[in-house]
C-alpha positions in Angstrom: 113.4 117.3 122.3 109.8 118.4 121.6 106.9 118.1 123.9 105.5 114.6 124.7 101.8 113.9 124.6 100.2 110.9 126.3 97.2 109.5 124.4 94.7 106.8 125.2 92.3 105.1 122.9 90.2 101.9 122.8 91.3 99.4 120.1 89.4 96.1 119.7 91.4 93.0 120.7 91.2 91.4 117.2 92.8 94.5 115.6 95.6 94.3 118.2 96.2 90.7 117.4 96.3 91.5 113.6 98.7 94.3 114.3 101.0 92.0 116.3 101.0 89.5 113.5 101.6 92.1 110.8 104.5 93.7 112.7 106.0 90.5 114.0 106.1 91.8 117.5 105.1 89.8 120.6 103.8 92.6 122.8 101.1 95.3 122.3 103.6 98.0 123.2 106.1 97.0 120.6 103.4 96.5 117.9 101.9 99.9 118.5 105.3 101.5 118.6 106.2 100.0 115.3 102.9 101.1 113.7 103.3 104.7 114.9 107.0 104.8 113.8 105.9 103.6 110.3 103.1 106.1 110.2 105.4 109.0 111.0 108.2 108.0 108.6 106.5 106.2 105.7 106.1 108.5 102.6 103.1 106.4 101.5 101.3 107.0 104.8 101.9 110.7 104.4 100.2 110.6 101.0 97.2 108.9 102.5 97.0 111.5 105.3 97.1 114.3 102.7 94.2 112.8 100.8 91.8 112.8 103.8 89.1 115.4 103.5 88.9 118.1 106.1 85.5 118.9 107.6 84.5 122.1 109.4 85.1 120.4 112.7 88.5 118.9 111.7 89.8 115.8 109.9 87.5 112.9 109.0 88.7 109.6 110.4 90.2 107.3 107.8 87.5 104.6 108.3 84.8 107.2 107.5 86.7 108.3 104.3 86.9 104.6 103.2 83.1 104.2 103.8 82.2 107.4 102.0 84.4 106.4 99.0 82.7 103.0 98.6 79.3 104.6 98.6 80.3 107.3 96.1 81.7 104.7 93.7 78.4 102.8 93.6 
């Protein structure tokens, strides 16, 4: 088994509630686990990740890419 990495982040409560509804899970832990599993194994998620632009300091967050795409299309 590979190395494990413990990660922490802040997620707004409303986004957590939406995630729980979308995954059909009752706890935050189950909903996040389902979302991470989907991100790792879904071929469509992999295509989205490949389309994210890389900056000099690393990868641009997905929400910034969406914002920049909306302004570029106007």
